[in-house]
TORDOTI-935409 format. One line per 3 residues: their letters; for each residue y, z, x of C-alpha. Coordinates in steps of 0.001 Angstrom, whole numbers. Example, Ala and Ser with C-alpha at 12.3 -4.5 7.8 and 13.67 -1.06 7.14 Angstrom:
2
as) -4500 7800 12300 ~ -1060 7140 13670;
***
This chain:
189
mad) 102567 208254 38732 ~ 99668 208670 36407 ~ 96884 211074 37252;
kke) 94261 208596 36244 ~ 94079 205070 37441 ~ 95039 202792 34548;
kkg) 92101 200750 33291 ~ 92684 197037 33469 ~ 91165 194038 31784;
lkg) 88549 194298 29083 ~ 87851 197994 29768 ~ 91530 198780 29273;
ids) 91651 196926 25965 ~ 88410 198642 24918 ~ 89924 202068 25678;
aae) 93152 201244 23843 ~ 91243 200032 20767 ~ 89011 203086 20807;
skg) 92031 205398 20985 ~ 93474 203774 17839 ~ 90501 204854 15712;
agv) 87199 203590 14386 ~ 88676 200801 12248 ~ 90664 199221 15079;
ntl) 87721 199684 17455 ~ 85368 197910 15012 ~ 87893 195112 14544;
wqf) 88158 194711 18342 ~ 84351 194674 18615 ~ 84246 191974 15922;
vkf) 86720 189852 17893 ~ 84574 190219 21027 ~ 81477 189483 18928;
ifv) 83073 186205 17821 ~ 83533 185125 21440 ~ 79998 186152 22408;
sll) 78677 184271 19388 ~ 80603 181198 20486 ~ 79013 181533 23920;
ami) 75567 181836 22324 ~ 76319 178839 20101 ~ 77338 176752 23134;
vqf) 74069 177728 24832 ~ 72146 176844 21665 ~ 73829 173461 21129;
all) 73581 172493 24792 ~ 69907 173414 24982 ~ 69179 171776 21610;
nil) 70628 168479 22778 ~ 69042 168749 26247 ~ 65618 169330 24655;
kai) 66229 166405 22297 ~ 66828 164204 25346 ~ 63432 165091 26870;
pai) 61130 162189 25943 ~ 57956 164308 25699 ~ 59542 166683 23174;
dal) 61411 163958 21308 ~ 58134 162023 20942 ~ 56722 164976 18993;
raq) 59204 164184 16210 ~ 56733 161517 15106 ~ 54128 164219 14415;
dfh) 54363 166038 11060 ~ 54380 169808 11288 ~ 53377 171911 8278;
wfv) 52675 175595 8598 ~ 53271 178378 6110 ~ 56741 177631 4630;
fty) 57749 175354 7481 ~ 57743 171661 6657 ~ 58931 169245 9313;
nap) 58301 165628 8386 ~ 58238 162698 10774 ~ 59985 160562 11915;
eeg) 63280 162482 12244 ~ 62010 166038 12133 ~ 58387 166654 12997;
lgy) 57049 169039 15599 ~ 59694 168020 18163 ~ 62521 169181 15904;
fie) 60727 172488 15299 ~ 60368 173069 19052 ~ 63932 171999 19894;
fnv) 65564 174106 17206 ~ 63557 177270 17783 ~ 63580 177277 21592;
ani) 67359 176783 21577 ~ 67768 179534 18971 ~ 65594 182016 20889;
vaq) 67426 181446 24188 ~ 70805 181834 22445 ~ 69702 185151 20930;
ivs) 68522 186450 24305 ~ 71944 185672 25779 ~ 73626 187246 22768;
ffv) 71583 190467 22978 ~ 72494 191271 26557 ~ 76143 190191 26418;
nrd) 76786 192016 23142 ~ 75048 195143 24399 ~ 77057 195257 27615;
ktf) 80423 193705 26746 ~ 80993 193849 22994 ~ 79685 197325 22252;
nsg) 79724 198837 25794 ~ 76386 200327 24880 ~ 74097 202449 26938;
ani) 71469 202409 24200 ~ 67916 202411 25453 ~ 66652 198822 25804;
ait) 63070 199999 25255 ~ 64076 201076 21754 ~ 66734 198526 20809;
lpi) 65070 195383 22146 ~ 61914 195614 19965 ~ 64054 196225 16857;
yiv) 66280 193310 17839 ~ 63216 191107 18431 ~ 61758 191877 14981;
fti) 65110 191164 13319 ~ 65519 188001 15403 ~ 62039 186767 14476;
fli) 62909 187255 10816 ~ 66187 185327 11196 ~ 64599 182585 13271;
cfs) 61849 182135 10676 ~ 64484 181981 7945 ~ 66498 179462 9983;
awl) 63361 177472 10835 ~ 62753 177148 7108 ~ 66395 176420 6198;
spt) 67251 174024 9033 ~ 64994 171092 8056 ~ 66087 171481 4443;
lnr) 69731 171186 5470 ~ 68892 168434 7956 ~ 67320 166330 5194;
afm) 70256 167005 2876 ~ 72750 165862 5513 ~ 70757 162711 6330;
tgf) 69976 161659 2769 ~ 72943 163079 908 ~ 75667 162207 3397;
gwn) 73953 159421 5353 ~ 74459 161163 8687 ~ 72420 160163 11723;
ata) 69695 162429 13111 ~ 71831 164013 15848 ~ 74796 164785 13582;
sln) 72585 166245 10862 ~ 70594 168287 13417 ~ 73799 169783 14826;
aat) 75263 170448 11356 ~ 72070 172196 10211 ~ 72094 174270 13391;
mcc) 75755 175142 12804 ~ 75007 176385 9280 ~ 72081 178503 10463;
sai) 74187 179897 13324 ~ 76919 180921 10870 ~ 74432 182805 8703;
qff) 73003 184538 11751 ~ 76495 185436 12966 ~ 77342 187374 9809;
lyf) 73977 189155 9766 ~ 73859 190081 13460 ~ 77185 191949 13693;
pvd) 76262 194928 11470 ~ 72766 195104 12976 ~ 74133 195028 16536;
kll) 76769 197635 15648 ~ 73992 199971 14489 ~ 71663 199232 17403;
fhk) 74259 199488 20133 ~ 76027 202635 18958 ~ 75466 204738 22080;
kke) 78320 204283 24540 ~ 77720 203895 28286 ~ 80155 206753 28939;
dke) 78125 209069 26654 ~ 74984 208240 28583 ~ 76766 208830 31906;
kqa) 78092 212223 30707 ~ 74594 213277 29659 ~ 73250 212310 33097;
eek) 76010 214338 34826 ~ 75223 217427 32737 ~ 71589 217453 33845;
***
């Protein structure tokens, strides 16, 4: 019989990956990050299409929206598209932050420090995506003849993919402090 109780489930896999070295541990974190990103993408797509189905928001598509580098032209884009896309993106990133912090990186990093950094980075990415999304949306509608819903979802998919590849290294840096390390420090005090 083993002295220690064998860890089961995700914690057991996390421990096994960590014992194999930094490269295997990072690869395992990337695999978990993929699944969390899929969860965030499901949240984003579901919310995007739910918001599109709300008549009051969908009616705002008829209103042009021009601010800074953001150009959303009616009738297919407009202010409604801007609201739908960005609200869905923000909610998905909130889900992603907490799940990645707790499950992907098993981090005990201080939320008071990591959350503001994450928010600034997220605002940058959301602004970039808010600029890129209508450009892609127009390209899909005019270039490929797709309908508004298909082009909206394709543009969102492209922006999500870009965010996916940028978030992993940032999250890895932000969530470097392990929960166990934090617990050991608390025990020593």
